[in-house]
PDB file as gemmi writes it, atoms N, CA and C in Angstrom:
CRYST1    1.000    1.000    1.000  90.00  90.00  90.00 P 1                      
ATOM      1  N   UNK A   1       6.331 124.076 -29.188  1.00  0.00           N  
ATOM      2  CA  UNK A   1       7.363 123.993 -28.503  1.00  0.00           C  
ATOM      3  C   UNK A   1       8.828 124.062 -27.762  1.00  0.00           C  
ATOM      4  N   UNK A   2       9.008 123.466 -26.479  1.00  0.00           N  
ATOM      5  CA  UNK A   2      10.592 124.954 -26.476  1.00  0.00           C  
ATOM      6  C   UNK A   2      11.670 123.536 -26.320  1.00  0.00           C  
ATOM      7  N   UNK A   3      12.735 124.006 -27.025  1.00  0.00           N  
ATOM      8  CA  UNK A   3      13.715 122.942 -26.991  1.00  0.00           C  
ATOM      9  C   UNK A   3      13.910 121.915 -25.313  1.00  0.00           C  
ATOM     10  N   UNK A   4      14.155 123.074 -24.055  1.00  0.00           N  
ATOM     11  CA  UNK A   4      14.644 123.159 -23.177  1.00  0.00           C  
ATOM     12  C   UNK A   4      13.321 122.244 -22.451  1.00  0.00           C  
ATOM     13  N   UNK A   5      12.078 121.978 -22.209  1.00  0.00           N  
ATOM     14  CA  UNK A   5      11.137 121.476 -22.460  1.00  0.00           C  
ATOM     15  C   UNK A   5      10.735 120.018 -22.516  1.00  0.00           C  
ATOM     16  N   UNK A   6      10.868 119.657 -24.193  1.00  0.00           N  
ATOM     17  CA  UNK A   6      10.933 118.728 -24.794  1.00  0.00           C  
ATOM     18  C   UNK A   6      12.675 118.030 -23.958  1.00  0.00           C  
ATOM     19  N   UNK A   7      13.373 118.279 -23.544  1.00  0.00           N  
ATOM     20  CA  UNK A   7      14.284 117.461 -22.727  1.00  0.00           C  
ATOM     21  C   UNK A   7      14.043 117.038 -21.743  1.00  0.00           C  
ATOM     22  N   UNK A   8      13.420 117.783 -21.428  1.00  0.00           N  
ATOM     23  CA  UNK A   8      13.151 117.991 -19.985  1.00  0.00           C  
ATOM     24  C   UNK A   8      11.918 117.087 -19.546  1.00  0.00           C  
ATOM     25  N   UNK A   9      10.920 116.898 -20.777  1.00  0.00           N  
ATOM     26  CA  UNK A   9      10.065 115.600 -21.510  1.00  0.00           C  
ATOM     27  C   UNK A   9      10.746 113.922 -21.605  1.00  0.00           C  
ATOM     28  N   UNK A  10      11.687 113.797 -22.317  1.00  0.00           N  
ATOM     29  CA  UNK A  10      12.493 112.614 -22.836  1.00  0.00           C  
ATOM     30  C   UNK A  10      12.789 112.407 -21.181  1.00  0.00           C  
ATOM     31  N   UNK A  11      13.833 113.489 -20.117  1.00  0.00           N  
ATOM     32  CA  UNK A  11      14.232 113.010 -18.769  1.00  0.00           C  
ATOM     33  C   UNK A  11      12.582 112.357 -18.279  1.00  0.00           C  
ATOM     34  N   UNK A  12      12.725 113.582 -17.715  1.00  0.00           N  
ATOM     35  CA  UNK A  12      10.972 112.760 -16.950  1.00  0.00           C  
ATOM     36  C   UNK A  12      11.090 111.368 -17.381  1.00  0.00           C  
ATOM     37  N   UNK A  13      10.176 111.262 -19.107  1.00  0.00           N  
ATOM     38  CA  UNK A  13      10.226 109.682 -19.462  1.00  0.00           C  
ATOM     39  C   UNK A  13      10.638 108.460 -19.013  1.00  0.00           C  
ATOM     40  N   UNK A  14      11.975 108.834 -19.532  1.00  0.00           N  
ATOM     41  CA  UNK A  14      12.394 107.620 -18.986  1.00  0.00           C  
ATOM     42  C   UNK A  14      13.510 107.289 -20.156  1.00  0.00           C  
ATOM     43  N   UNK A  15      12.306 108.079 -21.632  1.00  0.00           N  
ATOM     44  CA  UNK A  15      13.251 107.571 -23.127  1.00  0.00           C  
ATOM     45  C   UNK A  15      14.740 108.339 -22.755  1.00  0.00           C  
ATOM     46  N   UNK A  16      15.277 107.398 -23.402  1.00  0.00           N  
ATOM     47  CA  UNK A  16      16.759 107.981 -23.969  1.00  0.00           C  
ATOM     48  C   UNK A  16      16.791 108.365 -25.618  1.00  0.00           C  
ATOM     49  N   UNK A  17      17.651 108.819 -25.862  1.00  0.00           N  
ATOM     50  CA  UNK A  17      18.570 109.633 -27.676  1.00  0.00           C  
ATOM     51  C   UNK A  17      19.178 108.938 -27.362  1.00  0.00           C  
ATOM     52  N   UNK A  18      19.356 107.880 -28.353  1.00  0.00           N  
ATOM     53  CA  UNK A  18      21.429 107.393 -28.649  1.00  0.00           C  
ATOM     54  C   UNK A  18      20.814 108.269 -30.173  1.00  0.00           C  
ATOM     55  N   UNK A  19      22.427 109.370 -30.084  1.00  0.00           N  
ATOM     56  CA  UNK A  19      22.867 109.136 -32.013  1.00  0.00           C  
ATOM     57  C   UNK A  19      24.002 108.722 -31.811  1.00  0.00           C  
ATOM     58  N   UNK A  20      23.409 107.900 -33.400  1.00  0.00           N  
ATOM     59  CA  UNK A  20      24.515 107.298 -33.899  1.00  0.00           C  
ATOM     60  C   UNK A  20      25.495 107.996 -34.624  1.00  0.00           C  
ATOM     61  N   UNK A  21      26.898 107.018 -33.474  1.00  0.00           N  
ATOM     62  CA  UNK A  21      28.221 108.062 -34.321  1.00  0.00           C  
ATOM     63  C   UNK A  21      28.012 108.278 -36.453  1.00  0.00           C  
ATOM     64  N   UNK A  22      29.000 109.016 -35.875  1.00  0.00           N  
ATOM     65  CA  UNK A  22      28.954 110.471 -37.607  1.00  0.00           C  
ATOM     66  C   UNK A  22      29.583 108.294 -38.798  1.00  0.00           C  
ATOM     67  N   UNK A  23      29.297 108.251 -39.839  1.00  0.00           N  
ATOM     68  CA  UNK A  23      30.377 107.203 -40.013  1.00  0.00           C  
ATOM     69  C   UNK A  23      31.779 107.355 -40.707  1.00  0.00           C  
ATOM     70  N   UNK A  24      32.471 106.513 -40.781  1.00  0.00           N  
ATOM     71  CA  UNK A  24      33.497 106.900 -40.733  1.00  0.00           C  
ATOM     72  C   UNK A  24      33.870 107.473 -42.585  1.00  0.00           C  
ATOM     73  N   UNK A  25      35.222 108.253 -42.952  1.00  0.00           N  
ATOM     74  CA  UNK A  25      36.042 107.874 -44.324  1.00  0.00           C  
ATOM     75  C   UNK A  25      35.237 107.561 -45.294  1.00  0.00           C  
ATOM     76  N   UNK A  26      33.914 106.401 -46.125  1.00  0.00           N  
ATOM     77  CA  UNK A  26      35.007 105.487 -47.443  1.00  0.00           C  
ATOM     78  C   UNK A  26      36.106 105.692 -47.055  1.00  0.00           C  
ATOM     79  N   UNK A  27      36.864 104.391 -46.928  1.00  0.00           N  
ATOM     80  CA  UNK A  27      38.324 103.887 -47.905  1.00  0.00           C  
ATOM     81  C   UNK A  27      38.706 103.831 -49.236  1.00  0.00           C  
ATOM     82  N   UNK A  28      39.714 104.491 -49.050  1.00  0.00           N  
ATOM     83  CA  UNK A  28      40.362 104.609 -51.273  1.00  0.00           C  
ATOM     84  C   UNK A  28      40.298 103.106 -51.337  1.00  0.00           C  
ATOM     85  N   UNK A  29      39.980 103.239 -52.711  1.00  0.00           N  
ATOM     86  CA  UNK A  29      40.368 101.305 -52.755  1.00  0.00           C  
ATOM     87  C   UNK A  29      40.868 100.898 -53.923  1.00  0.00           C  
ATOM     88  N   UNK A  30      41.835 100.139 -54.598  1.00  0.00           N  
ATOM     89  CA  UNK A  30      41.452 100.025 -55.955  1.00  0.00           C  
ATOM     90  C   UNK A  30      40.358  99.663 -56.475  1.00  0.00           C  
ATOM     91  N   UNK A  31      39.562 100.185 -58.099  1.00  0.00           N  
ATOM     92  CA  UNK A  31      39.555  99.213 -59.212  1.00  0.00           C  
ATOM     93  C   UNK A  31      40.362  98.485 -59.857  1.00  0.00           C  
ATOM     94  N   UNK A  32      39.775  96.525 -59.463  1.00  0.00           N  
ATOM     95  CA  UNK A  32      40.647  96.433 -60.505  1.00  0.00           C  
ATOM     96  C   UNK A  32      40.437  96.130 -61.771  1.00  0.00           C  
ATOM     97  N   UNK A  33      40.520  96.036 -63.269  1.00  0.00           N  
ATOM     98  CA  UNK A  33      39.075  95.371 -64.169  1.00  0.00           C  
ATOM     99  C   UNK A  33      38.272  95.128 -63.814  1.00  0.00           C  
ATOM    100  N   UNK A  34      37.588  94.706 -64.352  1.00  0.00           N  
ATOM    101  CA  UNK A  34      36.096  93.472 -64.477  1.00  0.00           C  
ATOM    102  C   UNK A  34      36.332  92.302 -65.095  1.00  0.00           C  
ATOM    103  N   UNK A  35      36.530  91.649 -64.617  1.00  0.00           N  
ATOM    104  CA  UNK A  35      36.957  89.707 -64.846  1.00  0.00           C  
ATOM    105  C   UNK A  35      35.964  90.404 -65.590  1.00  0.00           C  
ATOM    106  N   UNK A  36      34.460  90.372 -66.062  1.00  0.00           N  
ATOM    107  CA  UNK A  36      34.121  89.607 -67.425  1.00  0.00           C  
ATOM    108  C   UNK A  36      32.983  90.628 -67.151  1.00  0.00           C  
ATOM    109  N   UNK A  37      32.639  90.508 -68.798  1.00  0.00           N  
ATOM    110  CA  UNK A  37      31.307  91.743 -69.496  1.00  0.00           C  
ATOM    111  C   UNK A  37      30.773  91.715 -68.357  1.00  0.00           C  
ATOM    112  N   UNK A  38      29.147  92.666 -68.603  1.00  0.00           N  
ATOM    113  CA  UNK A  38      28.518  92.221 -67.472  1.00  0.00           C  
ATOM    114  C   UNK A  38      27.989  92.665 -66.894  1.00  0.00           C  
ATOM    115  N   UNK A  39      29.908  93.369 -65.699  1.00  0.00           N  
ATOM    116  CA  UNK A  39      29.861  93.032 -64.436  1.00  0.00           C  
ATOM    117  C   UNK A  39      30.018  94.215 -63.765  1.00  0.00           C  
ATOM    118  N   UNK A  40      29.812  94.692 -62.359  1.00  0.00           N  
ATOM    119  CA  UNK A  40      29.533  96.823 -62.058  1.00  0.00           C  
ATOM    120  C   UNK A  40      30.537  96.503 -61.362  1.00  0.00           C  
ATOM    121  N   UNK A  41      31.174  97.524 -60.999  1.00  0.00           N  
ATOM    122  CA  UNK A  41      31.511  97.667 -59.680  1.00  0.00           C  
ATOM    123  C   UNK A  41      30.922  98.130 -58.617  1.00  0.00           C  
ATOM    124  N   UNK A  42      30.561  97.433 -57.363  1.00  0.00           N  
ATOM    125  CA  UNK A  42      30.232  97.935 -56.019  1.00  0.00           C  
ATOM    126  C   UNK A  42      30.987  98.251 -55.106  1.00  0.00           C  
ATOM    127  N   UNK A  43      31.308  99.181 -54.629  1.00  0.00           N  
ATOM    128  CA  UNK A  43      32.117 100.124 -53.572  1.00  0.00           C  
ATOM    129  C   UNK A  43      32.192  99.622 -52.574  1.00  0.00           C  
ATOM    130  N   UNK A  44      32.963  99.679 -51.314  1.00  0.00           N  
ATOM    131  CA  UNK A  44      33.106  99.005 -50.951  1.00  0.00           C  
ATOM    132  C   UNK A  44      32.453 100.006 -49.554  1.00  0.00           C  
ATOM    133  N   UNK A  45      32.474 100.177 -48.322  1.00  0.00           N  
ATOM    134  CA  UNK A  45      31.358 100.434 -47.539  1.00  0.00           C  
ATOM    135  C   UNK A  45      31.553 100.280 -46.591  1.00  0.00           C  
ATOM    136  N   UNK A  46      30.948 100.956 -44.873  1.00  0.00           N  
ATOM    137  CA  UNK A  46      30.464 100.789 -43.985  1.00  0.00           C  
ATOM    138  C   UNK A  46      29.122 100.252 -43.508  1.00  0.00           C  
ATOM    139  N   UNK A  47      29.186  99.024 -42.416  1.00  0.00           N  
ATOM    140  CA  UNK A  47      28.568  98.743 -42.131  1.00  0.00           C  
ATOM    141  C   UNK A  47      28.318  98.573 -40.611  1.00  0.00           C  
ATOM    142  N   UNK A  48      26.849  99.004 -40.267  1.00  0.00           N  
ATOM    143  CA  UNK A  48      26.784  99.740 -38.730  1.00  0.00           C  
ATOM    144  C   UNK A  48      26.863  98.057 -38.312  1.00  0.00           C  
ATOM    145  N   UNK A  49      27.540  97.430 -37.211  1.00  0.00           N  
ATOM    146  CA  UNK A  49      26.709  96.544 -36.053  1.00  0.00           C  
ATOM    147  C   UNK A  49      27.347  96.439 -35.032  1.00  0.00           C  
ATOM    148  N   UNK A  50      26.158  95.439 -34.245  1.00  0.00           N  
ATOM    149  CA  UNK A  50      26.397  95.814 -32.906  1.00  0.00           C  
ATOM    150  C   UNK A  50      27.233  97.243 -32.137  1.00  0.00           C  
ATOM    151  N   UNK A  51      26.970  98.020 -32.380  1.00  0.00           N  
ATOM    152  CA  UNK A  51      27.746  99.575 -31.989  1.00  0.00           C  
ATOM    153  C   UNK A  51      28.322 100.013 -32.461  1.00  0.00           C  
ATOM    154  N   UNK A  52      28.985  99.376 -33.981  1.00  0.00           N  
ATOM    155  CA  UNK A  52      30.414  99.580 -33.903  1.00  0.00           C  
ATOM    156  C   UNK A  52      30.083  99.226 -35.751  1.00  0.00           C  
ATOM    157  N   UNK A  53      31.081  99.896 -37.187  1.00  0.00           N  
ATOM    158  CA  UNK A  53      31.020  99.975 -38.416  1.00  0.00           C  
ATOM    159  C   UNK A  53      31.803  98.841 -38.404  1.00  0.00           C  
ATOM    160  N   UNK A  54      31.983  98.403 -39.576  1.00  0.00           N  
ATOM    161  CA  UNK A  54      32.520  96.892 -39.924  1.00  0.00           C  
ATOM    162  C   UNK A  54      33.269  97.766 -41.920  1.00  0.00           C  
ATOM    163  N   UNK A  55      34.639  97.046 -41.987  1.00  0.00           N  
ATOM    164  CA  UNK A  55      33.993  97.619 -44.107  1.00  0.00           C  
ATOM    165  C   UNK A  55      34.508  96.647 -44.540  1.00  0.00           C  
ATOM    166  N   UNK A  56      33.069  96.235 -45.144  1.00  0.00           N  
ATOM    167  CA  UNK A  56      32.965  95.758 -46.660  1.00  0.00           C  
ATOM    168  C   UNK A  56      33.906  96.317 -47.836  1.00  0.00           C  
ATOM    169  N   UNK A  57      34.651  95.571 -48.514  1.00  0.00           N  
ATOM    170  CA  UNK A  57      35.378  95.703 -49.374  1.00  0.00           C  
ATOM    171  C   UNK A  57      34.564  95.767 -50.155  1.00  0.00           C  
ATOM    172  N   UNK A  58      34.867  96.610 -51.328  1.00  0.00           N  
ATOM    173  CA  UNK A  58      34.189  96.426 -53.097  1.00  0.00           C  
ATOM    174  C   UNK A  58      34.127  94.813 -53.924  1.00  0.00           C  
ATOM    175  N   UNK A  59      32.822  95.518 -54.716  1.00  0.00           N  
ATOM    176  CA  UNK A  59      33.589  93.348 -55.280  1.00  0.00           C  
ATOM    177  C   UNK A  59      32.854  94.365 -56.601  1.00  0.00           C  
ATOM    178  N   UNK A  60      33.226  93.135 -58.077  1.00  0.00           N  
ATOM    179  CA  UNK A  60      31.939  92.929 -58.564  1.00  0.00           C  
ATOM    180  C   UNK A  60      30.883  92.622 -58.627  1.00  0.00           C  
ATOM    181  N   UNK A  61      29.645  93.097 -58.697  1.00  0.00           N  
ATOM    182  CA  UNK A  61      28.657  91.864 -59.046  1.00  0.00           C  
ATOM    183  C   UNK A  61      27.997  92.419 -60.464  1.00  0.00           C  
ATOM    184  N   UNK A  62      27.565  90.857 -61.154  1.00  0.00           N  
ATOM    185  CA  UNK A  62      26.368  91.775 -61.313  1.00  0.00           C  
ATOM    186  C   UNK A  62      25.278  92.224 -62.179  1.00  0.00           C  
ATOM    187  N   UNK A  63      25.778  93.302 -63.766  1.00  0.00           N  
ATOM    188  CA  UNK A  63      25.244  94.271 -63.665  1.00  0.00           C  
ATOM    189  C   UNK A  63      23.235  93.007 -63.509  1.00  0.00           C  
ATOM    190  N   UNK A  64      22.701  94.736 -63.342  1.00  0.00           N  
ATOM    191  CA  UNK A  64      21.308  94.577 -63.796  1.00  0.00           C  
ATOM    192  C   UNK A  64      20.691  95.581 -64.283  1.00  0.00           C  
ATOM    193  N   UNK A  65      19.801  94.920 -65.354  1.00  0.00           N  
ATOM    194  CA  UNK A  65      19.123  96.390 -66.352  1.00  0.00           C  
ATOM    195  C   UNK A  65      18.488  97.299 -65.347  1.00  0.00           C  
ATOM    196  N   UNK A  66      18.220  97.419 -63.004  1.00  0.00           N  
ATOM    197  CA  UNK A  66      18.419  97.799 -62.593  1.00  0.00           C  
ATOM    198  C   UNK A  66      18.405  99.150 -62.360  1.00  0.00           C  
ATOM    199  N   UNK A  67      19.703  98.411 -62.554  1.00  0.00           N  
ATOM    200  CA  UNK A  67      20.608  98.961 -61.463  1.00  0.00           C  
ATOM    201  C   UNK A  67      21.049 100.301 -62.171  1.00  0.00           C  
ATOM    202  N   UNK A  68      21.010 101.868 -60.932  1.00  0.00           N  
ATOM    203  CA  UNK A  68      20.879 102.822 -62.255  1.00  0.00           C  
ATOM    204  C   UNK A  68      22.177 104.033 -61.152  1.00  0.00           C  
ATOM    205  N   UNK A  69      22.402 103.729 -60.603  1.00  0.00           N  
ATOM    206  CA  UNK A  69      23.882 104.262 -59.987  1.00  0.00           C  
ATOM    207  C   UNK A  69      23.783 103.648 -58.161  1.00  0.00           C  
ATOM    208  N   UNK A  70      23.989 103.770 -57.514  1.00  0.00           N  
ATOM    209  CA  UNK A  70      24.909 102.894 -56.145  1.00  0.00           C  
ATOM    210  C   UNK A  70      23.754 103.985 -55.103  1.00  0.00           C  
ATOM    211  N   UNK A  71      23.761 103.944 -54.337  1.00  0.00           N  
ATOM    212  CA  UNK A  71      23.266 104.435 -53.158  1.00  0.00           C  
ATOM    213  C   UNK A  71      24.133 104.349 -51.872  1.00  0.00           C  
ATOM    214  N   UNK A  72      25.571 105.054 -51.506  1.00  0.00           N  
ATOM    215  CA  UNK A  72      25.650 103.970 -49.946  1.00  0.00           C  
ATOM    216  C   UNK A  72      25.299 104.101 -48.791  1.00  0.00           C  
ATOM    217  N   UNK A  73      26.088 102.961 -47.992  1.00  0.00           N  
ATOM    218  CA  UNK A  73      24.855 102.846 -46.712  1.00  0.00           C  
ATOM    219  C   UNK A  73      25.016 104.292 -45.443  1.00  0.00           C  
ATOM    220  N   UNK A  74      23.862 104.694 -45.289  1.00  0.00           N  
ATOM    221  CA  UNK A  74      23.819 105.625 -44.468  1.00  0.00           C  
ATOM    222  C   UNK A  74      22.487 105.900 -43.341  1.00  0.00           C  
ATOM    223  N   UNK A  75      22.668 106.740 -42.187  1.00  0.00           N  
ATOM    224  CA  UNK A  75      21.425 107.330 -41.450  1.00  0.00           C  
ATOM    225  C   UNK A  75      20.018 107.334 -41.519  1.00  0.00           C  
ATOM    226  N   UNK A  76      18.753 107.093 -42.196  1.00  0.00           N  
ATOM    227  CA  UNK A  76      17.956 108.114 -42.536  1.00  0.00           C  
ATOM    228  C   UNK A  76      17.143 108.448 -41.565  1.00  0.00           C  
ATOM    229  N   UNK A  77      16.504 109.277 -42.042  1.00  0.00           N  
ATOM    230  CA  UNK A  77      16.511 110.942 -40.547  1.00  0.00           C  
ATOM    231  C   UNK A  77      14.832 110.156 -39.590  1.00  0.00           C  
ATOM    232  N   UNK A  78      14.744 108.840 -39.299  1.00  0.00           N  
ATOM    233  CA  UNK A  78      14.723 108.072 -38.509  1.00  0.00           C  
ATOM    234  C   UNK A  78      15.057 107.297 -37.748  1.00  0.00           C  
ATOM    235  N   UNK A  79      16.599 108.509 -38.266  1.00  0.00           N  
ATOM    236  CA  UNK A  79      17.799 107.050 -37.273  1.00  0.00           C  
ATOM    237  C   UNK A  79      18.169 106.329 -37.399  1.00  0.00           C  
ATOM    238  N   UNK A  80      17.133 105.073 -38.868  1.00  0.00           N  
ATOM    239  CA  UNK A  80      17.420 103.284 -38.712  1.00  0.00           C  
ATOM    240  C   UNK A  80      18.807 103.249 -39.621  1.00  0.00           C  
ATOM    241  N   UNK A  81      19.043 102.712 -39.433  1.00  0.00           N  
ATOM    242  CA  UNK A  81      21.019 102.272 -40.834  1.00  0.00           C  
ATOM    243  C   UNK A  81      20.492 101.908 -41.987  1.00  0.00           C  
ATOM    244  N   UNK A  82      20.535 102.259 -43.011  1.00  0.00           N  
ATOM    245  CA  UNK A  82      20.233 100.773 -44.609  1.00  0.00           C  
ATOM    246  C   UNK A  82      21.341 101.223 -45.091  1.00  0.00           C  
ATOM    247  N   UNK A  83      21.303 100.312 -45.453  1.00  0.00           N  
ATOM    248  CA  UNK A  83      22.485  99.133 -46.024  1.00  0.00           C  
ATOM    249  C   UNK A  83      21.889 100.673 -47.642  1.00  0.00           C  
ATOM    250  N   UNK A  84      23.674  99.675 -47.693  1.00  0.00           N  
ATOM    251  CA  UNK A  84      23.989 101.208 -49.309  1.00  0.00           C  
ATOM    252  C   UNK A  84      22.941  99.680 -50.392  1.00  0.00           C  
ATOM    253  N   UNK A  85      22.611 100.143 -51.108  1.00  0.00           N  
ATOM    254  CA  UNK A  85      22.341  99.409 -52.075  1.00  0.00           C  
ATOM    255  C   UNK A  85      21.436  99.947 -53.829  1.00  0.00           C  
ATOM    256  N   UNK A  86      21.661 100.163 -54.797  1.00  0.00           N  
ATOM    257  CA  UNK A  86      21.350 100.213 -56.122  1.00  0.00           C  
ATOM    258  C   UNK A  86      20.164 100.190 -56.642  1.00  0.00           C  
ATOM    259  N   UNK A  87      19.734 102.181 -57.212  1.00  0.00           N  
ATOM    260  CA  UNK A  87      18.741 101.419 -57.460  1.00  0.00           C  
ATOM    261  C   UNK A  87      18.654 102.478 -59.149  1.00  0.00           C  
TER     262      UNK A  87                                                      
END                                                                             
């Protein structure tokens, strides 16, 4: 199906496809020394809420055995917001 046909079909059907605004660049944060052993720095990130981005500061969190790497918050391929998380 040609793109123009798809756009016309969406327009006629009343569907509104919203494209989320791009995620702003991350802020530069000074990482303080860990206050205790077994803590790991979780970087600050943008959270999408109510149609706008809100900055959440980085912080130390207790390191779990399952923490291997931090995945920043992002929009997935289905257009849903995924909060940052450890994998």
